[in-house]
Structures are given as C-alpha cells and as structure tokens.
ROFI-871122 format. One record per residue: chain; x, y, z of N, C-alpha, C, O in turn; residue in one letter. Coordinates in steps of 0.001 Angstrom, whole numbers, m for minus. Layout:
N
+--------+---------+---------+---------+---------+---------+---------+---------+---------+---------+---------+---------+---------+--------+
: chaine :     n_x :     n_y :     n_z :    ca_x :    ca_y :    ca_z :     c_x :     c_y :     c_z :     o_x :     o_y :     o_z : residu :
+--------+---------+---------+---------+---------+---------+---------+---------+---------+---------+---------+---------+---------+--------+
:      A :       X :       Y :       Z :       X :       Y :       Z :       X :       Y :       Z :       X :       Y :       Z :      A :
...
+--------+---------+---------+---------+---------+---------+---------+---------+---------+---------+---------+---------+---------+--------+
END
This chain:
84
+--------+---------+---------+---------+---------+---------+---------+---------+---------+---------+---------+---------+---------+--------+
: chaine :     n_x :     n_y :     n_z :    ca_x :    ca_y :    ca_z :     c_x :     c_y :     c_z :     o_x :     o_y :     o_z : residu :
+--------+---------+---------+---------+---------+---------+---------+---------+---------+---------+---------+---------+---------+--------+
:      A :    1905 :   m8072 :   m8421 :    1616 :   m7042 :   m7459 :    2804 :   m6089 :   m7411 :    3954 :   m6518 :   m7500 :      M :
:      A :    2528 :   m4822 :   m7273 :    3584 :   m3826 :   m7185 :    4300 :   m3946 :   m5853 :    3707 :   m4332 :   m4846 :      A :
:      A :    5560 :   m3617 :   m5859 :    6341 :   m3649 :   m4630 :    5854 :   m2551 :   m3699 :    5599 :   m1428 :   m4134 :      A :
:      A :    5729 :   m2867 :   m2447 :    5330 :   m1887 :   m1448 :    6553 :   m1445 :    m668 :    7486 :   m2222 :    m460 :      L :
:      A :    6543 :    m221 :    m248 :    7638 :     320 :     535 :    7463 :    m138 :    1980 :    6889 :     579 :    2800 :      N :
:      A :    7953 :   m1318 :    2283 :    7778 :   m1911 :    3605 :    9052 :   m1722 :    4414 :   10145 :   m2076 :    3973 :      V :
:      A :    8894 :   m1167 :    5588 :   10029 :    m974 :    6484 :   10162 :   m2198 :    7386 :    9195 :   m2929 :    7599 :      H :
:      A :   11343 :   m2412 :    7904 :   11590 :   m3585 :    8747 :   10652 :   m3619 :    9948 :   10266 :   m4692 :   10410 :      A :
:      A :   10284 :   m2435 :   10455 :    9419 :   m2393 :   11635 :    7937 :   m2305 :   11266 :    7086 :   m2142 :   12140 :      D :
:      A :    7634 :   m2410 :    9988 :    6260 :   m2306 :    9528 :    5794 :   m3660 :    8982 :    6288 :   m4116 :    7951 :      Q :
:      A :    4859 :   m4290 :    9660 :    4377 :   m5579 :    9169 :    3752 :   m5446 :    7787 :    3209 :   m4399 :    7435 :      P :
:      A :    3835 :   m6509 :    7017 :    3268 :   m6513 :    5675 :    1790 :   m6168 :    5700 :    1302 :   m5471 :    4810 :      L :
:      A :    1080 :   m6640 :    6695 :    m354 :   m6352 :    6793 :    m621 :   m4857 :    6895 :   m1614 :   m4368 :    6357 :      A :
:      A :     242 :   m4137 :    7569 :      89 :   m2680 :    7696 :     296 :   m2032 :    6334 :    m481 :   m1167 :    5929 :      V :
:      A :    1337 :   m2446 :    5633 :    1605 :   m1896 :    4305 :     462 :   m2205 :    3353 :      53 :   m1342 :    2577 :      A :
:      A :     m53 :   m3416 :    3401 :   m1164 :   m3802 :    2534 :   m2415 :   m2985 :    2878 :   m3160 :   m2575 :    1987 :      M :
:      A :   m2634 :   m2757 :    4151 :   m3783 :   m1953 :    4579 :   m3689 :    m528 :    4072 :   m4694 :      58 :    3672 :      G :
:      A :   m2497 :      30 :    4087 :   m2309 :    1389 :    3570 :   m2553 :    1435 :    2077 :   m3153 :    2382 :    1570 :      R :
:      A :   m2090 :     417 :    1373 :   m2301 :     358 :     m75 :   m3792 :     250 :    m386 :   m4287 :     903 :   m1304 :      A :
:      A :   m4501 :    m570 :     374 :   m5940 :    m708 :     180 :   m6638 :     613 :     467 :   m7536 :    1015 :    m274 :      E :
:      A :   m6235 :    1288 :    1532 :   m6836 :    2573 :    1891 :   m6612 :    3621 :     813 :   m7529 :    4371 :     478 :      G :
:      A :   m5404 :    3679 :     267 :   m5118 :    4630 :    m799 :   m5958 :    4309 :   m2027 :   m6519 :    5210 :   m2652 :      F :
:      A :   m6046 :    3027 :   m2374 :   m6838 :    2624 :   m3541 :   m8296 :    3039 :   m3364 :   m8922 :    3522 :   m4307 :      A :
:      A :   m8829 :    2856 :   m2182 :  m10214 :    3261 :   m1937 :  m10375 :    4767 :   m1978 :  m11428 :    5263 :   m2378 :      L :
:      A :   m9351 :    5504 :   m1573 :   m9419 :    6973 :   m1588 :   m9418 :    7524 :   m3010 :  m10129 :    8488 :   m3296 :      A :
:      A :   m8634 :    6930 :   m3900 :   m8563 :    7447 :   m5269 :   m9592 :    6788 :   m6191 :   m9774 :    7237 :   m7323 :      V :
:      A :  m10261 :    5745 :   m5734 :  m11246 :    5051 :   m6565 :  m12334 :    5983 :   m7095 :  m12663 :    5895 :   m8278 :      A :
:      A :  m12904 :    6864 :   m6286 :  m13940 :    7756 :   m6829 :  m13389 :    8717 :   m7882 :  m14094 :    9073 :   m8827 :      P :
:      A :  m12155 :    9130 :   m7728 :  m11534 :   10020 :   m8705 :  m11358 :    9276 :  m10020 :  m11685 :    9794 :  m11087 :      I :
:      A :  m10840 :    8057 :   m9932 :  m10647 :    7241 :  m11134 :  m11995 :    6937 :  m11790 :  m12117 :    6992 :  m13014 :      I :
:      A :  m12993 :    6621 :  m10988 :  m14322 :    6342 :  m11535 :  m14873 :    7563 :  m12267 :  m15513 :    7425 :  m13309 :      A :
:      A :  m14629 :    8752 :  m11729 :  m15072 :    9980 :  m12388 :  m14364 :   10198 :  m13714 :  m14973 :   10633 :  m14691 :      G :
:      A :  m13076 :    9892 :  m13739 :  m12312 :   10026 :  m14981 :  m12844 :    9053 :  m16028 :  m13010 :    9409 :  m17194 :      I :
:      A :  m13108 :    7820 :  m15597 :  m13659 :    6816 :  m16510 :  m15040 :    7268 :  m17006 :  m15352 :    7124 :  m18188 :      V :
:      A :  m15855 :    7808 :  m16117 :  m17193 :    8271 :  m16493 :  m17129 :    9417 :  m17496 :  m18063 :    9610 :  m18274 :      A :
:      A :  m16038 :   10177 :  m17484 :  m15897 :   11295 :  m18420 :  m15490 :   10827 :  m19814 :  m15403 :   11629 :  m20745 :      S :
:      A :  m15239 :    9521 :  m19953 :  m14935 :    8976 :  m21263 :  m13500 :    8539 :  m21461 :  m13150 :    8044 :  m22532 :      G :
:      A :  m12668 :    8709 :  m20459 :  m11285 :    8254 :  m20557 :  m11262 :    6817 :  m20068 :  m11529 :    6548 :  m18897 :      I :
:      A :  m10942 :    5897 :  m20965 :  m11113 :    4495 :  m20617 :   m9863 :    3666 :  m20489 :   m9935 :    2530 :  m20020 :      G :
:      A :   m8715 :    4185 :  m20886 :   m7502 :    3369 :  m20787 :   m6740 :    3715 :  m19520 :   m6860 :    4818 :  m18987 :      T :
:      A :   m5960 :    2765 :  m19049 :   m5152 :    3027 :  m17864 :   m4158 :    4156 :  m18131 :   m3905 :    4977 :  m17249 :      D :
:      A :   m3595 :    4205 :  m19331 :   m2665 :    5288 :  m19682 :   m3377 :    6643 :  m19675 :   m2826 :    7638 :  m19205 :      A :
:      A :   m4596 :    6673 :  m20196 :   m5371 :    7915 :  m20201 :   m5727 :    8362 :  m18800 :   m5689 :    9553 :  m18493 :      G :
:      A :   m6074 :    7412 :  m17952 :   m6395 :    7731 :  m16556 :   m5152 :    8267 :  m15860 :   m5236 :    9244 :  m15116 :      I :
:      A :   m4002 :    7644 :  m16089 :   m2749 :    8117 :  m15493 :   m2464 :    9549 :  m15918 :   m2083 :   10382 :  m15095 :      A :
:      A :   m2646 :    9833 :  m17195 :   m2417 :   11185 :  m17702 :   m3359 :   12183 :  m17024 :   m2945 :   13282 :  m16655 :      E :
:      A :   m4622 :   11797 :  m16863 :   m5593 :   12682 :  m16218 :   m5249 :   12917 :  m14747 :   m5361 :   14042 :  m14260 :      A :
:      A :   m4837 :   11877 :  m14040 :   m4452 :   12035 :  m12633 :   m3239 :   12964 :  m12510 :   m3202 :   13833 :  m11639 :      L :
:      A :   m2258 :   12775 :  m13381 :   m1077 :   13641 :  m13367 :   m1450 :   15082 :  m13686 :    m930 :   16007 :  m13063 :      N :
:      A :   m2347 :   15283 :  m14651 :   m2785 :   16632 :  m15025 :   m3502 :   17327 :  m13870 :   m3446 :   18549 :  m13740 :      A :
:      A :   m4169 :   16546 :  m13041 :   m4871 :   17099 :  m11874 :   m3939 :   17314 :  m10684 :   m4352 :   17863 :   m9663 :      R :
:      A :   m2696 :   16887 :  m10811 :   m1735 :   17065 :   m9723 :   m1907 :   16083 :   m8584 :   m1469 :   16344 :   m7464 :      G :
:      A :   m2541 :   14957 :   m8862 :   m2762 :   13937 :   m7837 :   m1569 :   12987 :   m7855 :   m1283 :   12355 :   m8872 :      I :
:      A :    m889 :   12893 :   m6740 :     291 :   12027 :   m6634 :    m125 :   10603 :   m6285 :   m1211 :   10365 :   m5757 :      A :
:      A :     756 :    9670 :   m6589 :     542 :    8281 :   m6189 :     732 :    8161 :   m4678 :    1083 :    9135 :   m4011 :      T :
:      A :     502 :    6987 :   m4154 :     654 :    6759 :   m2718 :    2072 :    7061 :   m2243 :    2281 :    7452 :   m1094 :      A :
:      A :    3039 :    6876 :   m3131 :    4429 :    7126 :   m2770 :    4906 :    8504 :   m3211 :    6099 :    8802 :   m3146 :      R :
:      A :    3978 :    9342 :   m3660 :    4300 :   10720 :   m3999 :    4792 :   10939 :   m5416 :    5259 :   12027 :   m5750 :      G :
:      A :    4693 :    9918 :   m6249 :    5212 :   10023 :   m7612 :    4134 :   10292 :   m8644 :    2986 :   10596 :   m8322 :      G :
:      A :    4548 :   10168 :   m9901 :    3646 :   10340 :  m11035 :    2955 :    9017 :  m11355 :    3471 :    7937 :  m11066 :      R :
:      A :    1793 :    9130 :  m11950 :    1019 :    7961 :  m12342 :    1494 :    7416 :  m13680 :    1891 :    8170 :  m14569 :      W :
:      A :    1447 :    6108 :  m13806 :    1735 :    5395 :  m15044 :     600 :    4396 :  m15239 :    m148 :    4112 :  m14304 :      H :
:      A :     472 :    3870 :  m16440 :    m608 :    2918 :  m16724 :    m592 :    1751 :  m15736 :   m1647 :    1340 :  m15252 :      A :
:      A :     583 :    1216 :  m15432 :     672 :      76 :  m14513 :     246 :     460 :  m13104 :    m366 :    m346 :  m12404 :      Q :
:      A :     562 :    1684 :  m12678 :     149 :    2148 :  m11351 :   m1370 :    2192 :  m11270 :   m1962 :    1758 :  m10282 :      T :
:      A :   m1993 :    2718 :  m12316 :   m3458 :    2776 :  m12365 :   m4035 :    1364 :  m12343 :   m4980 :    1081 :  m11607 :      V :
:      A :   m3467 :     494 :  m13144 :   m3950 :    m889 :  m13189 :   m3877 :   m1535 :  m11807 :   m4812 :   m2217 :  m11389 :      K :
:      A :   m2774 :   m1321 :  m11105 :   m2617 :   m1888 :   m9759 :   m3678 :   m1354 :   m8806 :   m4276 :   m2118 :   m8049 :      N :
:      A :   m3914 :     m41 :   m8842 :   m4897 :     564 :   m7946 :   m6295 :      73 :   m8297 :   m7085 :    m233 :   m7404 :      V :
:      A :   m6608 :      m6 :   m9583 :   m7939 :    m464 :   m9991 :   m8165 :   m1915 :   m9585 :   m9289 :   m2297 :   m9262 :      R :
:      A :   m7134 :   m2711 :   m9598 :   m7260 :   m4103 :   m9170 :   m7507 :   m4192 :   m7669 :   m8151 :   m5128 :   m7196 :      A :
:      A :   m6999 :   m3228 :   m6929 :   m7145 :   m3208 :   m5478 :   m8478 :   m2663 :   m4999 :   m8965 :   m3045 :   m3935 :      R :
:      A :   m9060 :   m1782 :   m5773 :  m10220 :   m1036 :   m5280 :  m11529 :   m1663 :   m5752 :  m11989 :   m1379 :   m6858 :      A :
:      A :  m12124 :   m2505 :   m4931 :  m13365 :   m3151 :   m5338 :  m14494 :   m2148 :   m5585 :  m15455 :   m2465 :   m6287 :      P :
:      A :  m14393 :    m961 :   m5026 :  m15418 :      68 :   m5185 :  m15550 :     493 :   m6654 :  m16612 :     969 :   m7054 :      R :
:      A :  m14499 :     333 :   m7461 :  m14557 :     735 :   m8867 :  m15542 :     m93 :   m9662 :  m16128 :     403 :  m10625 :      L :
:      A :  m15734 :   m1326 :   m9285 :  m16710 :   m2174 :   m9941 :  m16308 :   m2598 :  m11347 :  m15279 :   m2168 :  m11869 :      G :
:      A :  m17121 :   m3434 :  m11942 :  m16814 :   m4039 :  m13229 :  m16789 :   m3013 :  m14357 :  m15978 :   m3148 :  m15273 :      A :
:      A :  m17643 :   m1995 :  m14326 :  m17686 :   m1051 :  m15449 :  m16411 :    m238 :  m15542 :  m15990 :      99 :  m16648 :      E :
:      A :  m15783 :      87 :  m14430 :  m14552 :     857 :  m14459 :  m13384 :       0 :  m14919 :  m12395 :     522 :  m15432 :      A :
:      A :  m13491 :   m1311 :  m14740 :  m12405 :   m2206 :  m15160 :  m12629 :   m2777 :  m16565 :  m11782 :   m3509 :  m17076 :      R :
:      A :  m13743 :   m2452 :  m17178 :  m14108 :   m3052 :  m18458 :  m13114 :   m2757 :  m19571 :  m13029 :   m3523 :  m20531 :      A :
:      A :  m12360 :   m1665 :  m19468 :  m11451 :   m1297 :  m20550 :  m10072 :   m1912 :  m20392 :   m9203 :   m1662 :  m21226 :      C :
:      A :   m9841 :   m2693 :  m19374 :   m8515 :   m3318 :  m19185 :   m8179 :   m4254 :  m20308 :   m7107 :   m4860 :  m20307 :      D :
+--------+---------+---------+---------+---------+---------+---------+---------+---------+---------+---------+---------+---------+--------+
END
C-alpha cells in the first residue's frame, strides 16, 4: 500500500477514507482511458498527466500510482484491471 500523508491529528481512518474517495472520483476517468484502448498502468499515467489531472497529493501520475488507485476503486471492475 502506498504511504498516506497522515497528520498526527488525523486518524488513519480519515486518511483512508480520503484515499478511497479520491480513487472513486478518478475511477471513471481511468475507466474512460482504458475504454479508449490504453491498457497499461504506465499508459494510463501518461494519459492522466497529459490531461493535467493531478494525483491526490497534487503530483504527477506514475504506473504505481495508477495501480494503487485501481486497486482501491472497486467501481473500475474486473475489465479495467485485466491488463495488470
């Protein structure tokens, strides 16, 4: 699991909830990218970066970041994860 930016005053459950919420928010975007024929996590990361979509922490996407989000977002379903 990727490290979460957890503050001392922020319970882990809150951080996990935010991560889940972000994953659900970007899941339709990732699903659309996959539907367009881009099937690798690296390709999805490149497409997200090209669209100017930042990660939850405001950074650039990498294959591992995409993999982490796809693992979190049950809405993506089996077909979106088939290329892992």
